[in-house]
PDB file of N, CA, C and O in Angstrom:
ATOM      1  N   UNK A   1      22.526  72.857 191.739  1.00  0.00           N
ATOM      2  CA  UNK A   1      21.647  72.262 190.764  1.00  0.00           C
ATOM      3  C   UNK A   1      22.432  71.263 189.928  1.00  0.00           C
ATOM      4  O   UNK A   1      23.629  71.425 189.694  1.00  0.00           O
ATOM      5  N   UNK A   2      21.736  70.238 189.488  1.00  0.00           N
ATOM      6  CA  UNK A   2      22.361  69.232 188.642  1.00  0.00           C
ATOM      7  C   UNK A   2      22.709  69.835 187.286  1.00  0.00           C
ATOM      8  O   UNK A   2      22.005  70.714 186.789  1.00  0.00           O
ATOM      9  N   UNK A   3      23.797  69.357 186.693  1.00  0.00           N
ATOM     10  CA  UNK A   3      24.240  69.872 185.391  1.00  0.00           C
ATOM     11  C   UNK A   3      23.573  69.133 184.230  1.00  0.00           C
ATOM     12  O   UNK A   3      23.245  69.750 183.217  1.00  0.00           O
ATOM     13  N   UNK A   4      23.371  67.829 184.362  1.00  0.00           N
ATOM     14  CA  UNK A   4      22.783  67.030 183.286  1.00  0.00           C
ATOM     15  C   UNK A   4      21.324  66.733 183.605  1.00  0.00           C
ATOM     16  O   UNK A   4      21.028  65.883 184.445  1.00  0.00           O
ATOM     17  N   UNK A   5      20.425  67.425 182.942  1.00  0.00           N
ATOM     18  CA  UNK A   5      18.985  67.293 183.175  1.00  0.00           C
ATOM     19  C   UNK A   5      18.363  66.605 181.966  1.00  0.00           C
ATOM     20  O   UNK A   5      18.638  66.971 180.823  1.00  0.00           O
ATOM     21  N   UNK A   6      17.535  65.623 182.221  1.00  0.00           N
ATOM     22  CA  UNK A   6      16.838  64.928 181.145  1.00  0.00           C
ATOM     23  C   UNK A   6      15.953  65.930 180.399  1.00  0.00           C
ATOM     24  O   UNK A   6      15.269  66.742 181.022  1.00  0.00           O
ATOM     25  N   UNK A   7      15.967  65.871 179.068  1.00  0.00           N
ATOM     26  CA  UNK A   7      15.214  66.827 178.258  1.00  0.00           C
ATOM     27  C   UNK A   7      13.710  66.777 178.486  1.00  0.00           C
ATOM     28  O   UNK A   7      13.013  67.726 178.127  1.00  0.00           O
ATOM     29  N   UNK A   8      13.189  65.710 179.067  1.00  0.00           N
ATOM     30  CA  UNK A   8      11.755  65.642 179.333  1.00  0.00           C
ATOM     31  C   UNK A   8      11.316  66.704 180.348  1.00  0.00           C
ATOM     32  O   UNK A   8      10.127  67.005 180.449  1.00  0.00           O
ATOM     33  N   UNK A   9      12.262  67.271 181.097  1.00  0.00           N
ATOM     34  CA  UNK A   9      11.934  68.300 182.079  1.00  0.00           C
ATOM     35  C   UNK A   9      11.999  69.713 181.499  1.00  0.00           C
ATOM     36  O   UNK A   9      11.621  70.670 182.175  1.00  0.00           O
ATOM     37  N   UNK A  10      12.466  69.858 180.276  1.00  0.00           N
ATOM     38  CA  UNK A  10      12.566  71.167 179.657  1.00  0.00           C
ATOM     39  C   UNK A  10      11.199  71.606 179.135  1.00  0.00           C
ATOM     40  O   UNK A  10      10.450  70.808 178.572  1.00  0.00           O
ATOM     41  N   UNK A  11      10.890  72.884 179.330  1.00  0.00           N
ATOM     42  CA  UNK A  11       9.627  73.439 178.850  1.00  0.00           C
ATOM     43  C   UNK A  11       9.774  74.090 177.484  1.00  0.00           C
ATOM     44  O   UNK A  11       8.804  74.166 176.730  1.00  0.00           O
ATOM     45  N   UNK A  12      10.983  74.565 177.151  1.00  0.00           N
ATOM     46  CA  UNK A  12      11.213  75.259 175.886  1.00  0.00           C
ATOM     47  C   UNK A  12      12.556  74.831 175.293  1.00  0.00           C
ATOM     48  O   UNK A  12      13.341  74.128 175.930  1.00  0.00           O
ATOM     49  N   UNK A  13      12.796  75.270 174.066  1.00  0.00           N
ATOM     50  CA  UNK A  13      14.125  75.166 173.476  1.00  0.00           C
ATOM     51  C   UNK A  13      14.860  76.466 173.810  1.00  0.00           C
ATOM     52  O   UNK A  13      14.319  77.310 174.524  1.00  0.00           O
ATOM     53  N   UNK A  14      16.050  76.634 173.318  1.00  0.00           N
ATOM     54  CA  UNK A  14      16.788  77.872 173.589  1.00  0.00           C
ATOM     55  C   UNK A  14      16.415  78.990 172.618  1.00  0.00           C
ATOM     56  O   UNK A  14      16.915  80.107 172.751  1.00  0.00           O
ATOM     57  N   UNK A  15      15.538  78.709 171.636  1.00  0.00           N
ATOM     58  CA  UNK A  15      15.102  79.730 170.683  1.00  0.00           C
ATOM     59  C   UNK A  15      14.121  80.689 171.353  1.00  0.00           C
ATOM     60  O   UNK A  15      13.229  80.261 172.086  1.00  0.00           O
ATOM     61  N   UNK A  16      14.288  81.972 171.101  1.00  0.00           N
ATOM     62  CA  UNK A  16      13.366  82.976 171.649  1.00  0.00           C
ATOM     63  C   UNK A  16      13.219  84.139 170.689  1.00  0.00           C
ATOM     64  O   UNK A  16      14.036  84.333 169.790  1.00  0.00           O
ATOM     65  N   UNK A  17      12.153  84.914 170.899  1.00  0.00           N
ATOM     66  CA  UNK A  17      11.927  86.165 170.186  1.00  0.00           C
ATOM     67  C   UNK A  17      11.902  87.266 171.242  1.00  0.00           C
ATOM     68  O   UNK A  17      12.108  86.998 172.426  1.00  0.00           O
ATOM     69  N   UNK A  18      11.654  88.487 170.824  1.00  0.00           N
ATOM     70  CA  UNK A  18      11.542  89.610 171.757  1.00  0.00           C
ATOM     71  C   UNK A  18      10.150  90.214 171.688  1.00  0.00           C
ATOM     72  O   UNK A  18       9.540  90.282 170.621  1.00  0.00           O
ATOM     73  N   UNK A  19       9.650  90.655 172.851  1.00  0.00           N
ATOM     74  CA  UNK A  19       8.375  91.374 172.844  1.00  0.00           C
ATOM     75  C   UNK A  19       8.656  92.868 172.651  1.00  0.00           C
ATOM     76  O   UNK A  19       9.809  93.254 172.455  1.00  0.00           O
ATOM     77  N   UNK A  20       7.637  93.699 172.702  1.00  0.00           N
ATOM     78  CA  UNK A  20       7.784  95.136 172.467  1.00  0.00           C
ATOM     79  C   UNK A  20       8.648  95.838 173.509  1.00  0.00           C
ATOM     80  O   UNK A  20       9.208  96.898 173.229  1.00  0.00           O
ATOM     81  N   UNK A  21       8.764  95.266 174.704  1.00  0.00           N
ATOM     82  CA  UNK A  21       9.565  95.900 175.757  1.00  0.00           C
ATOM     83  C   UNK A  21      10.994  95.359 175.814  1.00  0.00           C
ATOM     84  O   UNK A  21      11.767  95.738 176.693  1.00  0.00           O
ATOM     85  N   UNK A  22      11.345  94.472 174.874  1.00  0.00           N
ATOM     86  CA  UNK A  22      12.707  93.930 174.831  1.00  0.00           C
ATOM     87  C   UNK A  22      12.919  92.691 175.672  1.00  0.00           C
ATOM     88  O   UNK A  22      14.050  92.226 175.813  1.00  0.00           O
ATOM     89  N   UNK A  23      11.851  92.147 176.233  1.00  0.00           N
ATOM     90  CA  UNK A  23      11.967  90.920 177.026  1.00  0.00           C
ATOM     91  C   UNK A  23      11.974  89.706 176.097  1.00  0.00           C
ATOM     92  O   UNK A  23      11.374  89.731 175.023  1.00  0.00           O
ATOM     93  N   UNK A  24      12.647  88.665 176.517  1.00  0.00           N
ATOM     94  CA  UNK A  24      12.722  87.448 175.715  1.00  0.00           C
ATOM     95  C   UNK A  24      11.450  86.625 175.882  1.00  0.00           C
ATOM     96  O   UNK A  24      10.940  86.474 176.992  1.00  0.00           O
ATOM     97  N   UNK A  25      10.942  86.096 174.772  1.00  0.00           N
ATOM     98  CA  UNK A  25       9.714  85.298 174.791  1.00  0.00           C
ATOM     99  C   UNK A  25      10.030  83.908 174.251  1.00  0.00           C
ATOM    100  O   UNK A  25      10.461  83.750 173.109  1.00  0.00           O
ATOM    101  N   UNK A  26       9.808  82.910 175.094  1.00  0.00           N
ATOM    102  CA  UNK A  26      10.017  81.510 174.735  1.00  0.00           C
ATOM    103  C   UNK A  26       8.661  80.843 174.573  1.00  0.00           C
ATOM    104  O   UNK A  26       7.711  81.212 175.263  1.00  0.00           O
ATOM    105  N   UNK A  27       8.549  79.867 173.676  1.00  0.00           N
ATOM    106  CA  UNK A  27       7.315  79.096 173.503  1.00  0.00           C
ATOM    107  C   UNK A  27       7.495  77.713 174.108  1.00  0.00           C
ATOM    108  O   UNK A  27       8.575  77.125 174.047  1.00  0.00           O
ATOM    109  N   UNK A  28       6.428  77.211 174.687  1.00  0.00           N
ATOM    110  CA  UNK A  28       6.423  75.871 175.263  1.00  0.00           C
ATOM    111  C   UNK A  28       6.629  74.840 174.148  1.00  0.00           C
ATOM    112  O   UNK A  28       6.079  74.990 173.058  1.00  0.00           O
ATOM    113  N   UNK A  29       7.405  73.814 174.413  1.00  0.00           N
ATOM    114  CA  UNK A  29       7.702  72.771 173.424  1.00  0.00           C
ATOM    115  C   UNK A  29       6.437  72.038 172.985  1.00  0.00           C
ATOM    116  O   UNK A  29       6.255  71.766 171.799  1.00  0.00           O
ATOM    117  N   UNK A  30       5.569  71.719 173.934  1.00  0.00           N
ATOM    118  CA  UNK A  30       4.381  70.916 173.628  1.00  0.00           C
ATOM    119  C   UNK A  30       3.172  71.736 173.205  1.00  0.00           C
ATOM    120  O   UNK A  30       2.291  71.226 172.513  1.00  0.00           O
ATOM    121  N   UNK A  31       3.116  72.996 173.611  1.00  0.00           N
ATOM    122  CA  UNK A  31       1.965  73.843 173.293  1.00  0.00           C
ATOM    123  C   UNK A  31       2.455  75.250 172.963  1.00  0.00           C
ATOM    124  O   UNK A  31       2.784  76.011 173.874  1.00  0.00           O
ATOM    125  N   UNK A  32       2.511  75.607 171.700  1.00  0.00           N
ATOM    126  CA  UNK A  32       3.062  76.907 171.283  1.00  0.00           C
ATOM    127  C   UNK A  32       2.216  78.093 171.744  1.00  0.00           C
ATOM    128  O   UNK A  32       2.663  79.235 171.636  1.00  0.00           O
ATOM    129  N   UNK A  33       1.012  77.854 172.253  1.00  0.00           N
ATOM    130  CA  UNK A  33       0.184  78.934 172.798  1.00  0.00           C
ATOM    131  C   UNK A  33       0.661  79.370 174.180  1.00  0.00           C
ATOM    132  O   UNK A  33       0.315  80.458 174.641  1.00  0.00           O
ATOM    133  N   UNK A  34       1.452  78.530 174.841  1.00  0.00           N
ATOM    134  CA  UNK A  34       1.991  78.867 176.163  1.00  0.00           C
ATOM    135  C   UNK A  34       3.315  79.577 175.959  1.00  0.00           C
ATOM    136  O   UNK A  34       4.216  79.049 175.308  1.00  0.00           O
ATOM    137  N   UNK A  35       3.432  80.776 176.515  1.00  0.00           N
ATOM    138  CA  UNK A  35       4.636  81.598 176.377  1.00  0.00           C
ATOM    139  C   UNK A  35       5.259  81.838 177.745  1.00  0.00           C
ATOM    140  O   UNK A  35       4.573  81.851 178.767  1.00  0.00           O
ATOM    141  N   UNK A  36       6.558  82.025 177.741  1.00  0.00           N
ATOM    142  CA  UNK A  36       7.304  82.375 178.947  1.00  0.00           C
ATOM    143  C   UNK A  36       8.077  83.650 178.627  1.00  0.00           C
ATOM    144  O   UNK A  36       8.858  83.678 177.676  1.00  0.00           O
ATOM    145  N   UNK A  37       7.868  84.700 179.411  1.00  0.00           N
ATOM    146  CA  UNK A  37       8.487  85.993 179.167  1.00  0.00           C
ATOM    147  C   UNK A  37       9.562  86.212 180.227  1.00  0.00           C
ATOM    148  O   UNK A  37       9.286  86.173 181.426  1.00  0.00           O
ATOM    149  N   UNK A  38      10.800  86.445 179.765  1.00  0.00           N
ATOM    150  CA  UNK A  38      11.938  86.560 180.671  1.00  0.00           C
ATOM    151  C   UNK A  38      12.620  87.917 180.487  1.00  0.00           C
ATOM    152  O   UNK A  38      12.951  88.320 179.372  1.00  0.00           O
ATOM    153  N   UNK A  39      12.819  88.607 181.607  1.00  0.00           N
ATOM    154  CA  UNK A  39      13.580  89.856 181.632  1.00  0.00           C
ATOM    155  C   UNK A  39      15.021  89.476 181.969  1.00  0.00           C
ATOM    156  O   UNK A  39      15.314  89.093 183.102  1.00  0.00           O
ATOM    157  N   UNK A  40      15.917  89.582 180.994  1.00  0.00           N
ATOM    158  CA  UNK A  40      17.287  89.109 181.172  1.00  0.00           C
ATOM    159  C   UNK A  40      18.030  89.893 182.250  1.00  0.00           C
ATOM    160  O   UNK A  40      18.865  89.317 182.947  1.00  0.00           O
ATOM    161  N   UNK A  41      17.757  91.181 182.410  1.00  0.00           N
ATOM    162  CA  UNK A  41      18.405  91.970 183.461  1.00  0.00           C
ATOM    163  C   UNK A  41      18.014  91.449 184.847  1.00  0.00           C
ATOM    164  O   UNK A  41      18.852  91.389 185.747  1.00  0.00           O
ATOM    165  N   UNK A  42      16.744  91.073 185.018  1.00  0.00           N
ATOM    166  CA  UNK A  42      16.307  90.491 186.291  1.00  0.00           C
ATOM    167  C   UNK A  42      16.901  89.097 186.474  1.00  0.00           C
ATOM    168  O   UNK A  42      17.215  88.693 187.594  1.00  0.00           O
ATOM    169  N   UNK A  43      17.054  88.362 185.365  1.00  0.00           N
ATOM    170  CA  UNK A  43      17.689  87.044 185.420  1.00  0.00           C
ATOM    171  C   UNK A  43      19.090  87.163 186.023  1.00  0.00           C
ATOM    172  O   UNK A  43      19.470  86.359 186.874  1.00  0.00           O
ATOM    173  N   UNK A  44      19.847  88.153 185.588  1.00  0.00           N
ATOM    174  CA  UNK A  44      21.220  88.339 186.072  1.00  0.00           C
ATOM    175  C   UNK A  44      21.267  88.734 187.542  1.00  0.00           C
ATOM    176  O   UNK A  44      22.258  88.465 188.220  1.00  0.00           O
ATOM    177  N   UNK A  45      20.207  89.372 188.045  1.00  0.00           N
ATOM    178  CA  UNK A  45      20.153  89.780 189.455  1.00  0.00           C
ATOM    179  C   UNK A  45      19.705  88.650 190.365  1.00  0.00           C
ATOM    180  O   UNK A  45      20.007  88.668 191.559  1.00  0.00           O
ATOM    181  N   UNK A  46      18.993  87.668 189.830  1.00  0.00           N
ATOM    182  CA  UNK A  46      18.484  86.555 190.638  1.00  0.00           C
ATOM    183  C   UNK A  46      17.060  86.806 191.088  1.00  0.00           C
ATOM    184  O   UNK A  46      16.556  87.926 190.998  1.00  0.00           O
ATOM    185  N   UNK A  47      16.412  85.755 191.574  1.00  0.00           N
ATOM    186  CA  UNK A  47      15.028  85.868 192.012  1.00  0.00           C
ATOM    187  C   UNK A  47      14.050  85.719 190.863  1.00  0.00           C
ATOM    188  O   UNK A  47      14.341  85.046 189.874  1.00  0.00           O
ATOM    189  N   UNK A  48      12.882  86.353 190.993  1.00  0.00           N
ATOM    190  CA  UNK A  48      11.863  86.280 189.944  1.00  0.00           C
ATOM    191  C   UNK A  48      12.372  87.057 188.727  1.00  0.00           C
ATOM    192  O   UNK A  48      12.735  88.228 188.834  1.00  0.00           O
ATOM    193  N   UNK A  49      12.392  86.389 187.572  1.00  0.00           N
ATOM    194  CA  UNK A  49      12.930  87.041 186.367  1.00  0.00           C
ATOM    195  C   UNK A  49      11.963  86.976 185.190  1.00  0.00           C
ATOM    196  O   UNK A  49      12.270  87.484 184.112  1.00  0.00           O
ATOM    197  N   UNK A  50      10.804  86.360 185.382  1.00  0.00           N
ATOM    198  CA  UNK A  50       9.862  86.256 184.282  1.00  0.00           C
ATOM    199  C   UNK A  50       8.541  85.672 184.737  1.00  0.00           C
ATOM    200  O   UNK A  50       8.305  85.449 185.924  1.00  0.00           O
ATOM    201  N   UNK A  51       7.675  85.428 183.741  1.00  0.00           N
ATOM    202  CA  UNK A  51       6.344  84.909 184.066  1.00  0.00           C
ATOM    203  C   UNK A  51       5.726  84.244 182.847  1.00  0.00           C
ATOM    204  O   UNK A  51       6.178  84.418 181.715  1.00  0.00           O
ATOM    205  N   UNK A  52       4.694  83.489 183.113  1.00  0.00           N
ATOM    206  CA  UNK A  52       3.884  82.854 182.077  1.00  0.00           C
ATOM    207  C   UNK A  52       2.537  83.571 182.107  1.00  0.00           C
ATOM    208  O   UNK A  52       1.755  83.356 183.033  1.00  0.00           O
ATOM    209  N   UNK A  53       2.245  84.421 181.116  1.00  0.00           N
ATOM    210  CA  UNK A  53       0.999  85.199 181.161  1.00  0.00           C
ATOM    211  C   UNK A  53      -0.262  84.361 180.992  1.00  0.00           C
ATOM    212  O   UNK A  53      -1.357  84.852 181.266  1.00  0.00           O
ATOM    213  N   UNK A  54      -0.142  83.119 180.551  1.00  0.00           N
ATOM    214  CA  UNK A  54      -1.321  82.274 180.357  1.00  0.00           C
ATOM    215  C   UNK A  54      -1.666  81.445 181.592  1.00  0.00           C
ATOM    216  O   UNK A  54      -2.718  80.806 181.631  1.00  0.00           O
ATOM    217  N   UNK A  55      -0.796  81.446 182.595  1.00  0.00           N
ATOM    218  CA  UNK A  55      -1.051  80.666 183.811  1.00  0.00           C
ATOM    219  C   UNK A  55      -2.040  81.413 184.689  1.00  0.00           C
ATOM    220  O   UNK A  55      -1.889  82.615 184.905  1.00  0.00           O
ATOM    221  N   UNK A  56      -3.044  80.721 185.194  1.00  0.00           N
ATOM    222  CA  UNK A  56      -4.092  81.399 185.960  1.00  0.00           C
ATOM    223  C   UNK A  56      -3.729  81.621 187.421  1.00  0.00           C
ATOM    224  O   UNK A  56      -4.429  82.360 188.113  1.00  0.00           O
ATOM    225  N   UNK A  57      -2.662  81.008 187.911  1.00  0.00           N
ATOM    226  CA  UNK A  57      -2.259  81.174 189.306  1.00  0.00           C
ATOM    227  C   UNK A  57      -0.973  81.985 189.383  1.00  0.00           C
ATOM    228  O   UNK A  57       0.006  81.669 188.706  1.00  0.00           O
ATOM    229  N   UNK A  58      -0.973  83.021 190.202  1.00  0.00           N
ATOM    230  CA  UNK A  58       0.167  83.921 190.317  1.00  0.00           C
ATOM    231  C   UNK A  58       1.445  83.178 190.713  1.00  0.00           C
ATOM    232  O   UNK A  58       2.498  83.409 190.118  1.00  0.00           O
ATOM    233  N   UNK A  59       1.368  82.306 191.688  1.00  0.00           N
ATOM    234  CA  UNK A  59       2.558  81.613 192.181  1.00  0.00           C
ATOM    235  C   UNK A  59       3.186  80.719 191.111  1.00  0.00           C
ATOM    236  O   UNK A  59       4.409  80.708 190.970  1.00  0.00           O
ATOM    237  N   UNK A  60       2.390  79.980 190.364  1.00  0.00           N
ATOM    238  CA  UNK A  60       2.935  79.063 189.368  1.00  0.00           C
ATOM    239  C   UNK A  60       3.279  79.756 188.052  1.00  0.00           C
ATOM    240  O   UNK A  60       3.890  79.144 187.176  1.00  0.00           O
ATOM    241  N   UNK A  61       2.896  81.020 187.901  1.00  0.00           N
ATOM    242  CA  UNK A  61       3.229  81.742 186.670  1.00  0.00           C
ATOM    243  C   UNK A  61       4.642  82.323 186.721  1.00  0.00           C
ATOM    244  O   UNK A  61       5.178  82.712 185.683  1.00  0.00           O
ATOM    245  N   UNK A  62       5.248  82.390 187.887  1.00  0.00           N
ATOM    246  CA  UNK A  62       6.559  83.015 188.045  1.00  0.00           C
ATOM    247  C   UNK A  62       7.693  82.118 187.539  1.00  0.00           C
ATOM    248  O   UNK A  62       7.653  80.895 187.671  1.00  0.00           O
ATOM    249  N   UNK A  63       8.702  82.768 186.960  1.00  0.00           N
ATOM    250  CA  UNK A  63       9.923  82.092 186.528  1.00  0.00           C
ATOM    251  C   UNK A  63      11.067  82.625 187.378  1.00  0.00           C
ATOM    252  O   UNK A  63      11.118  83.820 187.670  1.00  0.00           O
ATOM    253  N   UNK A  64      11.978  81.756 187.775  1.00  0.00           N
ATOM    254  CA  UNK A  64      13.056  82.135 188.684  1.00  0.00           C
ATOM    255  C   UNK A  64      14.423  81.944 188.055  1.00  0.00           C
ATOM    256  O   UNK A  64      14.629  81.044 187.241  1.00  0.00           O
ATOM    257  N   UNK A  65      15.348  82.799 188.443  1.00  0.00           N
ATOM    258  CA  UNK A  65      16.733  82.691 188.015  1.00  0.00           C
ATOM    259  C   UNK A  65      17.477  81.758 188.968  1.00  0.00           C
ATOM    260  O   UNK A  65      17.226  81.793 190.172  1.00  0.00           O
ATOM    261  N   UNK A  66      18.394  80.917 188.454  1.00  0.00           N
ATOM    262  CA  UNK A  66      19.193  80.074 189.348  1.00  0.00           C
ATOM    263  C   UNK A  66      20.250  80.896 190.087  1.00  0.00           C
ATOM    264  O   UNK A  66      20.956  80.363 190.943  1.00  0.00           O
ATOM    265  N   UNK A  67      20.367  82.181 189.767  1.00  0.00           N
ATOM    266  CA  UNK A  67      21.359  83.042 190.394  1.00  0.00           C
ATOM    267  C   UNK A  67      20.837  83.664 191.687  1.00  0.00           C
ATOM    268  O   UNK A  67      21.540  84.449 192.323  1.00  0.00           O
ATOM    269  N   UNK A  68      19.626  83.324 192.075  1.00  0.00           N
ATOM    270  CA  UNK A  68      19.032  83.886 193.286  1.00  0.00           C
ATOM    271  C   UNK A  68      18.272  82.821 194.051  1.00  0.00           C
ATOM    272  O   UNK A  68      18.568  81.631 193.943  1.00  0.00           O
ATOM    273  N   UNK A  69      17.305  83.251 194.812  1.00  0.00           N
ATOM    274  CA  UNK A  69      16.516  82.355 195.647  1.00  0.00           C
ATOM    275  C   UNK A  69      15.209  82.021 194.939  1.00  0.00           C
ATOM    276  O   UNK A  69      14.553  82.898 194.377  1.00  0.00           O
ATOM    277  N   UNK A  70      14.837  80.734 194.974  1.00  0.00           N
ATOM    278  CA  UNK A  70      13.571  80.270 194.417  1.00  0.00           C
ATOM    279  C   UNK A  70      12.836  79.505 195.515  1.00  0.00           C
ATOM    280  O   UNK A  70      13.472  78.987 196.433  1.00  0.00           O
ATOM    281  N   UNK A  71      11.527  79.427 195.439  1.00  0.00           N
ATOM    282  CA  UNK A  71      10.787  78.699 196.472  1.00  0.00           C
ATOM    283  C   UNK A  71      11.018  77.196 196.367  1.00  0.00           C
ATOM    284  O   UNK A  71      11.493  76.687 195.352  1.00  0.00           O
ATOM    285  N   UNK A  72      10.673  76.512 197.431  1.00  0.00           N
ATOM    286  CA  UNK A  72      10.727  75.055 197.395  1.00  0.00           C
ATOM    287  C   UNK A  72       9.511  74.545 196.638  1.00  0.00           C
ATOM    288  O   UNK A  72       8.595  75.314 196.348  1.00  0.00           O
ATOM    289  N   UNK A  73       9.491  73.289 196.324  1.00  0.00           N
ATOM    290  CA  UNK A  73       8.350  72.697 195.624  1.00  0.00           C
ATOM    291  C   UNK A  73       7.125  72.788 196.528  1.00  0.00           C
ATOM    292  O   UNK A  73       7.199  72.471 197.715  1.00  0.00           O
ATOM    293  N   UNK A  74       6.015  73.215 195.972  1.00  0.00           N
ATOM    294  CA  UNK A  74       4.801  73.367 196.766  1.00  0.00           C
ATOM    295  C   UNK A  74       4.130  72.013 196.987  1.00  0.00           C
ATOM    296  O   UNK A  74       4.432  71.039 196.298  1.00  0.00           O
ATOM    297  N   UNK A  75       3.238  71.967 197.932  1.00  0.00           N
ATOM    298  CA  UNK A  75       2.528  70.731 198.255  1.00  0.00           C
ATOM    299  C   UNK A  75       1.262  70.572 197.425  1.00  0.00           C
ATOM    300  O   UNK A  75       0.439  69.703 197.710  1.00  0.00           O
ATOM    301  N   UNK A  76       1.102  71.390 196.417  1.00  0.00           N
ATOM    302  CA  UNK A  76      -0.096  71.298 195.583  1.00  0.00           C
ATOM    303  C   UNK A  76      -0.058  70.037 194.732  1.00  0.00           C
ATOM    304  O   UNK A  76       1.010  69.495 194.449  1.00  0.00           O
ATOM    305  N   UNK A  77      -1.210  69.590 194.339  1.00  0.00           N
ATOM    306  CA  UNK A  77      -1.322  68.368 193.541  1.00  0.00           C
ATOM    307  C   UNK A  77      -1.337  68.737 192.057  1.00  0.00           C
ATOM    308  O   UNK A  77      -2.334  68.543 191.362  1.00  0.00           O
ATOM    309  N   UNK A  78      -0.206  69.272 191.590  1.00  0.00           N
ATOM    310  CA  UNK A  78      -0.126  69.704 190.202  1.00  0.00           C
ATOM    311  C   UNK A  78       1.292  69.527 189.673  1.00  0.00           C
ATOM    312  O   UNK A  78       2.253  69.546 190.443  1.00  0.00           O
ATOM    313  N   UNK A  79       1.418  69.359 188.393  1.00  0.00           N
ATOM    314  CA  UNK A  79       2.735  69.267 187.768  1.00  0.00           C
ATOM    315  C   UNK A  79       3.273  70.655 187.451  1.00  0.00           C
ATOM    316  O   UNK A  79       4.421  70.794 187.029  1.00  0.00           O
ATOM    317  N   UNK A  80       2.455  71.680 187.649  1.00  0.00           N
ATOM    318  CA  UNK A  80       2.808  73.046 187.298  1.00  0.00           C
ATOM    319  C   UNK A  80       3.381  73.766 188.509  1.00  0.00           C
ATOM    320  O   UNK A  80       2.711  74.612 189.103  1.00  0.00           O
ATOM    321  N   UNK A  81       4.614  73.438 188.880  1.00  0.00           N
ATOM    322  CA  UNK A  81       5.240  74.042 190.048  1.00  0.00           C
ATOM    323  C   UNK A  81       6.320  75.027 189.652  1.00  0.00           C
ATOM    324  O   UNK A  81       6.265  75.604 188.566  1.00  0.00           O
ATOM    325  N   UNK A  82       7.282  75.225 190.499  1.00  0.00           N
ATOM    326  CA  UNK A  82       8.365  76.182 190.325  1.00  0.00           C
ATOM    327  C   UNK A  82       9.123  75.943 189.019  1.00  0.00           C
ATOM    328  O   UNK A  82       9.497  74.812 188.705  1.00  0.00           O
ATOM    329  N   UNK A  83       9.344  77.019 188.261  1.00  0.00           N
ATOM    330  CA  UNK A  83      10.071  76.942 186.991  1.00  0.00           C
ATOM    331  C   UNK A  83      11.337  77.773 187.120  1.00  0.00           C
ATOM    332  O   UNK A  83      11.280  78.937 187.516  1.00  0.00           O
ATOM    333  N   UNK A  84      12.485  77.181 186.785  1.00  0.00           N
ATOM    334  CA  UNK A  84      13.759  77.876 186.872  1.00  0.00           C
ATOM    335  C   UNK A  84      14.316  78.049 185.472  1.00  0.00           C
ATOM    336  O   UNK A  84      14.401  77.089 184.706  1.00  0.00           O
ATOM    337  N   UNK A  85      14.693  79.271 185.140  1.00  0.00           N
ATOM    338  CA  UNK A  85      15.231  79.609 183.821  1.00  0.00           C
ATOM    339  C   UNK A  85      16.723  79.304 183.835  1.00  0.00           C
ATOM    340  O   UNK A  85      17.432  79.747 184.739  1.00  0.00           O
ATOM    341  N   UNK A  86      17.210  78.559 182.851  1.00  0.00           N
ATOM    342  CA  UNK A  86      18.643  78.322 182.740  1.00  0.00           C
ATOM    343  C   UNK A  86      19.118  78.719 181.358  1.00  0.00           C
ATOM    344  O   UNK A  86      18.387  78.592 180.376  1.00  0.00           O
ATOM    345  N   UNK A  87      20.339  79.198 181.292  1.00  0.00           N
ATOM    346  CA  UNK A  87      20.925  79.525 180.008  1.00  0.00           C
ATOM    347  C   UNK A  87      21.525  78.263 179.420  1.00  0.00           C
ATOM    348  O   UNK A  87      22.023  77.409 180.154  1.00  0.00           O
ATOM    349  N   UNK A  88      21.481  78.141 178.118  1.00  0.00           N
ATOM    350  CA  UNK A  88      22.083  76.993 177.457  1.00  0.00           C
ATOM    351  C   UNK A  88      23.570  76.993 177.761  1.00  0.00           C
ATOM    352  O   UNK A  88      24.237  78.024 177.664  1.00  0.00           O
ATOM    353  N   UNK A  89      24.083  75.824 178.130  1.00  0.00           N
ATOM    354  CA  UNK A  89      25.491  75.705 178.448  1.00  0.00           C
ATOM    355  C   UNK A  89      25.801  75.919 179.911  1.00  0.00           C
ATOM    356  O   UNK A  89      26.954  75.787 180.322  1.00  0.00           O
ATOM    357  N   UNK A  90      24.784  76.251 180.718  1.00  0.00           N
ATOM    358  CA  UNK A  90      25.016  76.428 182.148  1.00  0.00           C
ATOM    359  C   UNK A  90      25.206  75.112 182.829  1.00  0.00           C
ATOM    360  O   UNK A  90      25.414  75.069 184.042  1.00  0.00           O
TER     361      UNK A  90
END
C-alpha cells in the first residue's frame, strides 16, 4: 500500500470513542451520523475488523485491516467500495 495518501480519501480523523463492548467508534468527516466500528483485536489479526452499521449493503459495510486480505475493488457503480482501516503513522 502507498504510504502517502491524499487526505481527500480519508473517511475519518484519528479521533475515536468507545462503544459499550470496547470497540472503537470513528465518525465520518463529512457526515457525523455515519459511524465506523472497529474491533482492534480483529484489526491486529487481519481481515474483516469492523463495519459501518448505517450502510445498507453487507459487502460495503465491512472494514478491513491492512494486515490481512481484503477484496479487490468491486465492479459496482458506487463510490462506496472497500474500506481499509489504517493506524495513524502507518
